[in-house]
VOBA-1610 file (N, C-alpha, C; in pm, whole numbers, padded with zeros to 5 digits, always signed):
BEGIN
Met+12065+11545+12531Met+12177+11453+12526Met+12158+11363+12404Asn+12261+11348+12325Asn+12254+11257+12211Asn+12334+11130+12242Lys+12337+11037+12147Lys+12400+10907+12170Lys+12549+10919+12203Ser+12621+11003+12129Ser+12765+11015+12156Ser+12791+11078+12293Glu+12705+11169+12335Glu+12720+11227+12469Glu+12691+11122+12577Leu+12594+11035+12551Leu+12564+10926+12644Leu+12683+10831+12656Ile+12746+10801+12543Ile+12865+10714+12543Ile+12976+10777+12626Glu+13000+10907+12606Glu+13103+10978+12683Glu+13071+10979+12832Glu+12944+11001+12865Glu+12903+11004+13006Glu+12925+10867+13072Leu+12890+10761+13000Leu+12914+10626+13052Leu+13062+10601+13074Ala+13144+10642+12979Ala+13289+10624+12990Ala+13343+10701+13110Asn+13297+10824+13128Asn+13345+10907+13239Asn+13304+10853+13375Arg+13182+10806+13385Arg+13131+10760+13515Arg+13185+10623+13554Thr+13224+10542+13456Thr+13266+10405+13487Thr+13415+10380+13463Asn+13485+10479+13413Asn+13626+10465+13378Asn+13650+10357+13272Leu+13548+10334+13187Leu+13565+10244+13072Leu+13617+10326+12955Asn+13683+10261+12861Asn+13726+10338+12744Asn+13605+10362+12653Leu+13619+10455+12560Leu+13507+10495+12475Leu+13454+10380+12391Lys+13543+10293+12343Lys+13501+10182+12258Lys+13410+10085+12334Val+13445+10054+12457Val+13364+09964+12540Val+13230+10032+12572Ser+13234+10160+12605Ser+13112+10235+12635Ser+13020+10238+12513Glu+13078+10257+12395Glu+13000+10259+12272Glu+12933+10124+12248Thr+13006+10017+12273Thr+12951+09882+12257Thr+12833+09860+12350Ile+12845+09904+12474Ile+12738+09887+12573Ile+12614+09966+12531Val+12632+10092+12495Val+12519+10175+12455Val+12452+10117+12331Asn+12531+10076+12232Asn+12475+10017+12111Asn+12398+09889+12141Leu+12449+09808+12233Leu+12381+09685+12273Leu+12245+09716+12334Val+12240+09814+12422Val+12114+09851+12487Val+12014+09904+12383Val+12060+09996+12298Val+11971+10055+12197Val+11922+09948+12099Asp+12011+09863+12053Asp+11972+09756+11960Asp+11874+09659+12025Ser+11894+09627+12150Ser+11803+09538+12222Ser+11664+09601+12234Met+11660+09731+12260Met+11532+09801+12268Met+11462+09805+12132Lys+11539+09830+12026Lys+11481+09830+11890Lys+11422+09694+11858Asn+11497+09588+11886Asn+11450+09452+11856Asn+11325+09417+11935Ala+11320+09459+12061Ala+11202+09433+12143Ala+11080+09502+12084Leu+11096+09628+12042Leu+10983+09699+11982Leu+10942+09638+11849Leu+11039+09595+11769Leu+11006+09528+11642Leu+10927+09400+11667Asp+10953+09333+11779Asp+10880+09212+11816Asp+10751+09245+11892Glu+10718+09375+11896Glu+10600+09428+11965Glu+10599+09396+12114Glu+10717+09391+12173Glu+10729+09375+12318Glu+10726+09513+12382Arg+10679+09517+12505Arg+10677+09642+12581Arg+10811+09653+12655Ile+10864+09774+12662Ile+10989+09799+12734Ile+10956+09888+12852Glu+10997+09848+12971Glu+10973+09929+13089Glu+11104+09955+13162Leu+11136+10081+13182Leu+11253+10121+13260Leu+11199+10191+13385Arg+11195+10118+13495Arg+11136+10171+13619Arg+11199+10306+13655Gly+11114+10399+13690Gly+11160+10532+13728Gly+11184+10623+13609Phe+11179+10569+13488Phe+11203+10649+13368Phe+11078+10652+13280Gly+11034+10534+13234Gly+10915+10528+13151Gly+10907+10397+13076Ser+10810+10391+12985Ser+10792+10268+12907Ser+10769+10301+12760Phe+10806+10206+12676Phe+10789+10216+12533Phe+10698+10103+12488His+10611+10131+12391His+10528+10027+12334His+10490+10066+12192Ile+10437+09969+12118Ile+10393+09990+11980Ile+10241+09998+11978Glu+10188+10097+11907Glu+10043+10105+11886Glu+10015+10081+11739Asn+09910+10005+11713Asn+09868+09973+11577Asn+09751+10061+11538Tyr+09758+10119+11419Tyr+09651+10201+11366Tyr+09595+10137+11240Lys+09464+10129+11231Lys+09399+10071+11114Lys+09404+10171+10998Ala+09388+10119+10877Ala+09382+10203+10758Ala+09254+10287+10764Tyr+09257+10404+10704Tyr+09139+10490+10702Tyr+09144+10581+10579Thr+09030+10640+10549Thr+09022+10736+10439Thr+09041+10876+10497Gly+09145+10944+10450Gly+09174+11078+10496Gly+09145+11180+10387Arg+09184+11302+10415Arg+09161+11410+10319Arg+09288+11492+10306Asn+09325+11523+10183Asn+09436+11613+10158Asn+09387+11754+10192Pro+09446+11819+10294Pro+09395+11950+10336Pro+09412+12060+10228Lys+09507+12039+10141Lys+09532+12140+10037Lys+09430+12133+09924Thr+09400+12008+09880Thr+09312+11991+09764Thr+09173+11943+09800Gly+09155+11890+09921Gly+09027+11836+09961Gly+09003+11695+09908Glu+09098+11643+09834Glu+09087+11510+09773Glu+09095+11401+09881Ser+09011+11298+09866Ser+09014+11183+09957Ser+09136+11097+09924Ile+09203+11050+10030Ile+09318+10963+10011Ile+09309+10847+10109Glu+09360+10733+10068Glu+09363+10618+10157Glu+09494+10620+10237Val+09482+10612+10368Val+09598+10609+10456Val+09616+10465+10501Ala+09732+10409+10475Ala+09760+10269+10507Ala+09766+10249+10659Glu+09744+10123+10701Glu+09761+10093+10842Glu+09907+10111+10879Lys+09931+10140+11006Lys+10068+10163+11049Lys+10086+10126+11195Arg+10211+10107+11232Arg+10252+10080+11370Arg+10347+10191+11410Leu+10323+10250+11526Leu+10408+10359+11573Leu+10455+10333+11717Pro+10581+10365+11746Pro+10629+10352+11883Pro+10582+10471+11969Phe+10551+10444+12094Phe+10511+10548+12187Phe+10592+10535+12315Phe+10614+10649+12380Phe+10684+10654+12508Phe+10589+10715+12610Lys+10580+10651+12726Lys+10501+10706+12836Lys+10596+10729+12953Val+10603+10852+12998Val+10695+10887+13106Val+10652+10818+13235Gly+10751+10776+13314Gly+10724+10710+13442Gly+10690+10811+13551Lys+10623+10762+13653Lys+10578+10847+13764Lys+10694+10920+13831Asp+10803+10848+13861Asp+10917+10910+13930Asp+10978+11023+13848Leu+10999+10999+13718Leu+11057+11102+13632Leu+10964+11221+13621Lys+10835+11195+13605Lys+10737+11303+13594Lys+10739+11391+13719Glu+10745+11326+13836Glu+10748+11401+13962Glu+10876+11483+13975Arg+10990+11426+13934Arg+11117+11501+13941Arg+11117+11621+13849Ile+11062+11602+13728Ile+11055+11713+13634Ile+10965+11823+13686Asn+10852+11785+13744Asn+10758+11884+13794Asn+10804+11951+13923Ser+10902+11893+13990Ser+10958+11957+14108Ser+11088+12029+14072Asn+11108+12051+13940Asn+11226+12120+13887Asn+11356+12045+13915Gly+11349+11914+13934Gly+11468+11831+13954Gly+11542+11861+14081Ser+11474+11921+14180Ser+11543+11962+14302Ser+11555+11851+14406Glu+11518+11730+14369Glu+11528+11619+14465Glu+11666+11563+14471
//
């Protein structure tokens, strides 16, 4: 499912027009982006959680040339699936 399909699904399930549904979805996504940028943890019970992990700089190797390269520190977002979703997926969604 992509963002536009999510907007359509919201519109269909709530009888809202597409423009209002788009505004709601954009608000949720933007709020999640801002929370991650502020290094806040996001938890959606029954679905999962998002958080930022920080990695220190290190010396790596170019696999093609063998040359040493410096890899800058970085922050990456991670998603951890929630227990309920994991159980539903492993039971083939038959619940």
